[in-house]
N, C-alpha and C positions, 0 to 999 in steps of 0.2 A: 523514809518508805515509799514518798511520794517520787522521789527521784528514781527508785528499784523499780516502781509500776509502770511509770513513762518509759524505760530501758526496755523492758517485758514487753510493753506494748509496741514498740517498734518494730520488733523481731520480723510478726508475721509481714506486715507490709514489707519489710525488706528482702524477705524470701520469695515473697509471690513477685516481685517487679525483678527478681534477677533470676527466675525458673526459666529453663528453656521453652520457648516455643515447640509445639506440636504439630503435624501433618496429619492429614487423615485422607486417604485414598480408595478407590475403587475403580475396577478396570470392567469393561466388557470383552467376554470369553466367549470363543467360538463354541456355540453348542450348548451356552450357557447363558448367557446376556450379561446386564450388570448384575455385580455381586451382593447388590443391596435387595435388587427385585427377586433374585434366585434366593435368600435367605441367608447367603452366607454372610452379608453384614460389611461393614468398612473395615477397613486393615490402618494400622497406623502405626508410626513411630519403628521403624525398620522391620516390619510384620510381611510376609508373604501376601502379594495379591497378583493372583492367576493360578498358574497350574504349573506341574512340571511332571514327564514322564508321562503326558498324555498326548502331545503331538498338536495340541488346542492355540491357535495364533491369540494373542491380543488385538482387539480391534479399536478401542477408545478407552478414553481414561479420564478421572477427573480429580483434582486435586484441592483439597482447602486447608486452611491454618486454624489452629488453634494458638494466635499470636500471645496471650499471655500477657494483654496491656504492651506489647510493646507495636510500634507502627510499620507493621509487615505485611506484606502480599505476596502470593507465588503465582509465578508466568511459567508457560510451559508448552512445547510445538512438540510434534510429532513425526517423525519420516514415515508417510504411508505409499502402501505397495500403487505404483499405478501413479502416485500423484508427487511425489518425494516431500520435501520440508515443506509446512503449512506455510511458515515465512516467507517462503520463496513462489510460494503459488496465490498469493493475495487471499489467504487463508487469515493467516494473522497468526500472533501469539495467542493462546488463551490463558485466561485469568481465576483461578478464584471458585473454584468448583464447573465452570464452564465445559463440557466435553472437547478433547481435543481427540483425531481421529474421524473413524467414520462409524456409520450405525445402518445398519441391514444392504452394505455394500460387499460384504463379507471379502474386506480388504485388509490384509494384513500391518500390524505395525512392527517397523524394524529399527529405529531408532527412536529417543526422546531428549531431549534439552530441558533442564529445569532450573530456575531462577529466585531468588528472593527479590522483592522489590519492597519500596517502602524506606524511610527516612532511618531505621535502623536496621537495614538490609546486610551494613557492612560490620554487624555486631555477630553474625553467625553464617554458618557455610550448610548446603543443604546436599547432600551427599545421595547418591540413586544409584541402583546397581541391579541390572536385570540380565535373566535366562535368558540366551537365545537359542535357536534351533542348532542343532549340530557344535554346538559351544558347550551350553550347559553355564552356570554363573561367572558373568564374566566380572571384570574390575570394579569398582568404585568410580563413579564420577560426581562432578559436583559444579555447582553454579556456572551453569550454561552449556558445560562443557556436553560431547556426545555421549551417548551410551548406545552399544547395540553394533550394527554393521551397516555397511553400506557396499551396496553394489553384488551382494551374494544373493541376495532374495530371500533372506533369514526370517522366520518370523519370531517376535519376542512372543514368550512365555507367560512370562510372571515378572515383578518389581519390586523393591523393597527402596524406602524413603527414609530418611531420617536425618535431623536437624541436629547441630553439635554447635559448641562456641566455635567464633573464630578462631583459626588455628589450631585447634582440638585434631587429636590423631582421628585418622578415618576409621569407619566400622571395620574396615579389612583392607585388603589390598587395592590398591590402585592401577595395578599393572592389567593390560589389556581390556582397558572396559570399552574401547570403540575399535574396531576392526574396518579398518578403510585405508587404501593404499594407492589412490590416487589414479586406479585403474579400475572401469566400470565395466560389467558382461552387460553389453546392449541386446545382444539376440543370442541362443542358445539353442539346442536341440539332441533327439536322439534317435537313431532309427535301427531297429532290430531284421535281422535277414537270415533268411536257411543259407548256410555253406553248401554250395554245389556241390561240393567233396563229397561230403560224409552225412550231409542234411540236420547237422547241428548250427544251434541258434547262435547267432554272435551279434555283436552291438558295435555301433558307431558311433561313436560321442564329437560334440564340438559346438566351438562358441565364437563369439567375436566380442573383442573387448576394446575401449578408446581409452587414452590418456585424456582426461578432463582436466588437467592441472595444466598451469603454467610453468612446469620444470619437467627435464626428464626423468623419467623413474625404470630402475632396473626389475626386471620380472627375475624372481629367485625361481619360484615354480609354481604349477598349475595343477590342480587337482581336481578330478570329476567324482561324482558319486553321484547313487540313483538311490530313490526312495519309491516305496511304495505309495497309495493313497491314503494309508494309515501312519506313515511317515518311518516305518521300518526301512534300515536301508538294504538296500539289496547287493550292494556292494562296492566297493572305491578301486579308482582305478590305480594301478602300481605307479608308481612315478618313472620306470623306466619307461612306459608306454605312452606315455603322453608328450605330444609334439606340438611346439608353439616357436611361434615367432610375433616380434621381434624378442632380442632378448632385453635391449634398450629402448622404450618407446617414449617417444618425441611429443610434446606436448599437441593435442589434436588426432595424433595418428589412428590407426587402425591397426590389429593384431588380429591372429587368429591362432585355435588351438584345435588338437584333433588327437581323439585314441580309438586305433582300431583293435578292441579287444575281443577275445575269447568269451564264452560265456561263463569257463573256469571262473571268469573273476567276479562274476554276479550272479544272484539268484536268478535268473532268467530262464523261463523253460517253454514260452511261447513269443509269437510274433507280438501279440497285442495285449500284453503284460502291463495294467497301468501301473504308471511310474513317473516321479518326478526328477528333472537333473538339475546338480546343486554343482554349481563351479566356485572352486577356490584360488585366488591369485595372491600369491604371497609376494610382495617387491620390498625394495628399500631403496634410498633416493641415491640416483646415480650421482657417482663422483667422478672427477676427472678421469682416472685411470678408466674408469670402464666405458668411455665416450670412444674409444678407437674400436669397440665390438658392436660396431653399427654396419649392418650390409644394408642400402634402398635397394627398393624395388620399385618397379613401374612397368606400364602399359603392359600389364596381364589382359591376355584373351584367351577365350575356348577355342579352341581346333577340334571339331567333331571328324571323328575317322570312320571308315566302317561299321569298327566295332569296339568293345568296351577298352582294349587292348591299345587301341592308335588314335582314342579322344584323349586329351591333354589340355593343360594349361601352358600356355608362355609367359614369358615377361623378360624383363631387361633387369638385371642385378647388376649393381655397382658398390664396389669395394673403394668408399671416402677415405680410406685410412692410407698411409706410407708404408703399411706391413701386407703381406701376402697371406691372405686367406687359405689355412689347410682344410680346414673343414667349415660348411654352413649349412642351414637348412632352413629350405622354405616352404612354406605352409601358406595355401592360395582357400579362398572363400568362393563359392558358386552361389549367385542371387538371382531370382526370377526378377520380372518386369516389376513386382512391386516392393524390390530393395528386401524380400523375407531372404535370409538366409537361408540355404537347402542343405549345403554341410560342407565338408572342408576336405582338402587331400595335402598331402605332404609329396616331399621329392621322395624317391624311394635307391637313390645314388650313396654310397656308403664313403665316398671321398670326392671333392669339388675343391680345386684350386683356382683361386681368381687373384689374380696380382693387383700389386698397390696402384691404386686409383685407375680401375680398371672397370670397363664396363663388357657385359658379357648377355648372350641371349640363354635361357634357363629354360628348361623342359619340364614340367612334374606330367608324367605319365598317368593314363586313368588304369585304375582296377577293378573287377569286377562290382565291389560293395559300390563304387561310383557309377555306375552305367545309368541308375535312373536320375543322378544328379544331373550327369553329363546334358540328359534329353529334356530336362525343364529347366535349365539354367539357362541365363541369357546374357550374363556376364559375371566377371570375376575381377577378385582384387586379391593382392599376394602381397607377404611380408617376409623377412630375411631375418635370420638369425646367426650370428660367429658363435663359434665356440672357441675355437683355437687360432692363435697369428702364429705365422714363421717371421723371425725379424732378417 
């Protein structure tokens, strides 16, 4: 009987020692504040913190563990609008209930990394999943991986966090937990204007982007969308309307994208309707066979004529390959004296041929929508894209 009593007495201690640690968290939500202060309360162990369907940004987060006797802590950092990753800006990782993010600055969180610390950190995995603007719930990330987006200016709207034993199955899919393709949109804009022929409202959408990695990246497509002040989508650019260059963007290189589309693609009825521009750039790693598809551009300059039709951007294009290009696109960005991107334009030619290893002078002629851009621009940059080669 004594032996039986001892065995029974050991069981509760053993169960307690092997229970999974728990995680508690709360977020600061636009127009709501901290969830505890708002009476919503702490969230825990996979529950949703934040909102969905309300277009409200997360601005801060606090995370704590219920360690269940294990030697565990939690550290985390967020990617903050206009700031970037906290660890890259001297703000550092936050731990054990300290706020990550900002308060009172109206800055969105765009991505997050969370990791376990302590002697028992190798016994568990910490998973987290975010709800991102224009995407919804993304895949689960774990153990310091990035969750969210980079380069898209998308807000985080909600998050779930869960701890599982080391090597256990993820709570759900881990696909597409973080979207970043090595190309960051550094400037973007849109302009609406009245069509001089029929009075309809049209839109010009544009952006510049930079490859901030140390490897070449192949751009597969670029998409624009407009939302109003409440996050309601006003329209999305049809893929065939977006012109961009280059197709293969080298480390440190700048590229441009441009869409001159009619209002039929957007719910735009006035010239001053408040809207926000979103840009998605999809890419993949460039492989050897892609490297032939490069068209170099240089010496871009603005030539102002007497009217908008004679104003243009000229540049030198170079085909560095051993094949003749049958078709290419050149997109130019026009900047003011403060290096602010005023707008973009692309070539109107349906057919251009540049021989192997040749250079040529290239002209992008101006059109009515670009009139004000030319008048205010002081410099231009350009990038070229090759679509087809002739052996």
